[in-house]
N, C-alpha and C positions, 0 to 999 in steps of 0.2 A: 504494500500500500504506500502511496505517495505521502510524504510528510512535508509540511510547509517549511520546516527548518532546513530540509535538504535543498529546497528551491531557493530560499534566502541565501544559503551558503554559496550557491552557484550563480547568483544574480546580483552580487555586490549589495546584499541586504535589501533587495527589491528595486534598486535603481535601474538595473538593466531591463526590468519588466516595464517600468514607466517609459524608458527610452524606446522600447520596441513598439509600444502601442500609441504613443503620443508623437505625432509627426511635428515637424517644424524645428526651428533653431532656438528652442527654449533652454534656459539655464537654471541651475539649482538656486532657489531663493528669489528668482526673478518672476514677477507676475506675468501670466499669459491667460488667454481665453480658455475656459474649461471646455474640453471636448465632449463632455457628457451631456451637455444641453446647449441650447442656443444662447450663448453668452455674448453680450455686447460690451462688457467692461472687463478688462484684464485684472482680475482680483484673485487669481488662483496660482499657487506655486508648489513646487516639490521641495521638501526640506528634510533634513536628517533629525529624527526624533531621538534625543539622548536617552530618554527613559527606556524606550523599547529597543534602541540600537538598530533601528531600521528606517528606511526612507518612507515618507508619507506625503500625501497630497493634502493641502489646506486650501479651502475655498472660503475667503472672507466674505463673499457676497451671499453664499448659501452653504451653511455648515453641514447640511445633510449630504453634501457631495464631497465631504472630507473623509479620508481613510487611507489604509495602506494599499499596497499593490494588489492584494487579493480582493479587497473591496472594489478597487478600480476596475479590475478585469470582470468581476461579477456584474457591476453596473453596465459595463460595456456589452456584455453577453446576455444581459437580462436574467442573471442568476443572483440568488440570495446567499450571502456569506453565512448567515445564521442558520441556513438549512444544510444539514449534513450531506445530503446527496448532491446538492448544488455546489457545496464547497469542494467535494471530491472532483466534480466536473471542472471547477475553476482550476484546481491543481493540475488536472490532466491537460487542460487547454494551454496553460503556461508552459508546461513541460513539452508539449507538442510544438507550439508556435515558436518557442525559443530554442528548440532542438537540444534540450538538456539531457535527453537520453535516460532519464530515471525510470520510466515505465518499461523500457526495453531491456533494462539491466546493463546498459552500457553508458553510465553517466559520464559527463565531461568532468575533468578534474576540478576540485575546489580551488578557487583562486584565493591565495593567502594575501590578506591586506595588512598594512601596518597597523600597530595597536594604538596609534594616537587617536584621540577623540576628534571626530569630525565636527567642525563648527557649524551650527545651524543658522548662522547668519548668511546673507547672500554671498555667493562665491562664484568665481569664474571656473568654468569647466574646460579642460583642455580639449582640443579637437580630437575626435576619435581617430586613432591611428588605423591606417589601412593594413590589414594583415597580409603577409605575403601568400601568394597562391600560384599554382600552376595546374594545367590540365592538358590532357591529350584527347584530341578528337578522333573519331572513326567514321567511316562511311555508314550510313544508316542501314542496319540489317533489315531484311525483308519483314521480320516479325515486328520491328519497331515502326516501319512504314505502315504496316497494317493496323497497328495501334492508333496512329494518328488518322488514318483513312476512315476509321469508323465514325469519326466526327466530321468527315468531309474535308479534312486538312491534307492537302497534297504536298509533295516535295517542293513544289514551286512556292507554296505559301510558307513552308518552313524556312526556305531560303530567304524569302522576302523579309521575314521577321527575325532573321539571324538566329535561328534555332539549330543547334548541333547535337549530335549524339556523342556522348563522352565515353572514352575508354576508362579513364580514371581522373581523380581530382585530389590534389594535395594542398594542405594548408596547415595552419597552427591554431591551437586553442588560445583562450585569453591569456594563459600563463606561458605561452610559447611552446607547448608540447605539440610536436608534429603529428598529423594523422593523414590517412589516405582512404578514400572511398573508390571502390572498383565496380564497374558495371558488370552485370551478368544477365543471363537470359531471364531469370526470375525477377531481378531487380535492375532494370535498365536505368540509365541516367542521362538526362538531357540538360543542355545549357542555354539560357537566354543571354546572349552575348552583348556586351557593350564595350566601348573603348576603355572605360574606367572600372568596370566590374563585370561579374558574371553571376547570374542567379541560377542555382541548380534545382532541377525538378526531378524527383524520384517518386513516380506515381504509386509504386507498389511497396515502398519502404516505410518503416515507422517514422523516420525523419525524412519528411517529404521535401523540405526546402532547406537549402544552404546558400550562403552568400560568400563571395570573394571579391576583394578590392574595395574601392571607395564607392559605396552604394548610394550615399547621399540621402537627403530628406524628401526629395520630390520625385520619386520613381514613378514613371508613367509609361507603361508598355503600350506600344502601338501608335504613339503620338507622331513619330516621324514618318509613319506610313500613311497618315491621313492626307486627303486631297486639300487643295486650297479652299474649295467650297464644296458643300454637300447638303443633302436634304435632312438626313437624320444621323445622329451620332448616339451610339449606345455605350453606356458605362457599365462594364461587367465586373464580376468578382475575381477573374483570373485570366492568365495569359492564354490558356487553352480556349476559353470562351471567346476571347478576342479573335483568335485565328479561325475558330469555327464559324463565327459570323462573317469574317472576311472571305472565307472560302465559299460562302453562300451569297456573296455580293453586298454585304453590309459593312458600314464603317463602325469601328469600336475601339475603345481604350480600356485600360484597367490600371488601378493603383496597386500598392503592395498587398493590400487586403481590403475586404469590405468595411472593416471597422476604422480604418485610418480617416483622418479628416481631409476631405477633398479641398485642394487650394481654390478659394473663390476667385482669385485673380486669373487662374488658368481657365476656369469655366466662363468667366467674363469675356476673355479673348475668344473662346470657342463659339460664343453666341453670335459673333460676327461672321462665322464661317458655316454654321449649321442652323437650319430652321428649327429643328427639334433636338433636344438633348434628353435622352431617356435612360433612367436607371434600370438595369436589367440584372438584378442580383439573384442569388440563390433563393430557392423557395423554402429553405429550412428556417428554423426560428431565428437564428442569427442574421441570415440574409434579409428576412422580412423586416426585422427591427432596424437593421442598418439602413435599409432602403428608405424607411419612413423617416429616420433621423436625417439622412442626407437630403431627402426631398425638402424637408422643412428648412434646413440650413441653406439650401440653394434656391429657395422659393423665389427670391427676387430676380433670378435669371430664367425663370420659367421651366426649370427642370422638373420632369415628371417621372413616375415609376410605373413600370409594367410588370405585372405578376404573371409568370408563366403557368400554364395549366399542368403542373407537375406535383407529385405527392410530397416532395420535400425529403424523401429518404436519401440515403447515401448514394444510391444508384440512380436516382431520378430527382435532381434538384436544380440543374443549371441548363443554359442554352445548348451547351455541347451534348448533354444528355438528351435534350429535346430532339436534336438532329440525329443522334445515334439511334433513337427509338424509331426512326423511319420518317419523321416529319420532313417536309421539303421546304425550299425557299418560298414557294407559293403558299404553303400552310402558314408559315410565319408572317408573310405579308398580309394574309387574310386576318390573322390574329391582331396584327398591328393596326390595320385599318379599322377593325371593330373597336380597338382601344381608342383610336382617335375619334371615331364616331361618338363613343360614350363621353369622351373628354370634352368634345366641342358640341355636344348635343344642343345646348342652349343657343349657340350661334346658328346651328343648322335650322332650328325651329324658327328663328327670326328670318332666316333667308327663305323659308318656305313660301312666304308671301311674294317672293321675287321670282318664283317659277313661272315660266310661260308655257302654256299648253297650245301647241300649234294646231291641234285638232279643233280647238275652240278659241280662235284668235279674237281680239277685241273687234267691235263693230267697225270702228274707224281708226286706223293707225296711220297717222300722217308723218310724224317726225320721230326719229330715234336720236336721243342725245346720249352720247357715251362719255364717260369720265375723262377720256383723253381729248375731248372737244371735237372728235370726229363726227361728222354729220352725213347721213345718207340723203339721197334725193327723195323727194316726196312721191309716194306710191299709194294710191287709194284703191286700186282695183285688184291687181294680180299679186297673190301671196308669193308666187314663185320669184317674182322680181324682188320682193322684200327680202327673201332669203338670200338671193344672189348678192344684194348690196350690203348685207351684214358683214362689214369689214372686208367684203370681196374675197373671202377665204375659201368658201365652199361652192360646190356646184349648186345650181339653183333649185334642184329637186332633192337635195340630200336630207333636208330636215322634215320631209313629208311624213306626217304621222308620228313624229317623235316629240318627246318632252325634253326641254332644255333647262338645266339648273344653272343659274348665274351665280358665280362666286363673288366674294367681296372684292377680289382683285380686279374684276372686270364688270363691276356692277353698273347697269345702265337703267334708265327710267323711260318708260313709254307714256306718252301723253295723248289723250284723246281730244280731238277737236269737237267740242259739242256744237252742234248746229241748231 
């Protein structure tokens, strides 16, 4: 069974836990916005509690959000530290997300720190040193290509997103102890490469993610592959989801996890490039809660969330699972269009009055005024000529017997000349 003392020993008394889950360039003792709720005043900080000998969070604006690293992760994941079952899940989450190896029986060594008392006054924290690492790539074996193919991800997509198959990876622990991970048939290993770092993905291993190099605070996968302009951008929970969407013709990005705070400045810039920005997170408990939280925090940018029709189990919770189950691009498009219809139903109701039924035209239509100030010639008799002169884009009989819905982008008004 996991013990919190073991986790504290391997996370610098909880400081590493806060650093993992709280993004941004925050420092010990310096106030920042609390990521647990929509905070608009920086009145929260991380400090060293001399009595307990561990790092804690203090929120001067709302003390109910103050606590240690276990409390913080519990709040983040929707778990209660005072509930024994929830607390065990919190311990397992920290062990898994930080790669401590306690549950697998291969714990990372305890980092010995100096015995001096840490001052709980504001202090400067040194820049996190980049650990040395090296890796060897290999050509994708057929079995690995088949793994990606089940999500629709082709070798071309893997190359576009700089994903490689790794033969082995070498680095050092926090105390400088070297270690090596080797790929195998049962435990393949992939790398998401960047000039300054590499993120390892081991889908069938206990420790699924590892990092090498200067990872930074603003990791965003798929950003450099985005076009200059687009219709819709999806924000997903992971790299595999980004590539699965890309393989089916959609634009997507992801951050390091669903629980990190999405940089508002980045979303603001993306609103100038995409008409819709949609959160497409996992359908499990954590994914749903994170999507609601992110939607609220990014409300000013018009960010919305789409819930996939999946059960939320380990095998069926994200967009890559959706495509793996046999759903097609057309299926997802239909789902997305229904989502937009529901989202903008009020607007569509207002536009209902702007529909024109050409089977029952007005008695006298003389002039059409279009928003662009374009004016047709006057036609009182022949409906065909009226159709032909509508922006002169269509053949004169193309609208016969059809109903046309006018969108807000090309809204025009018809006036009757009462005689």
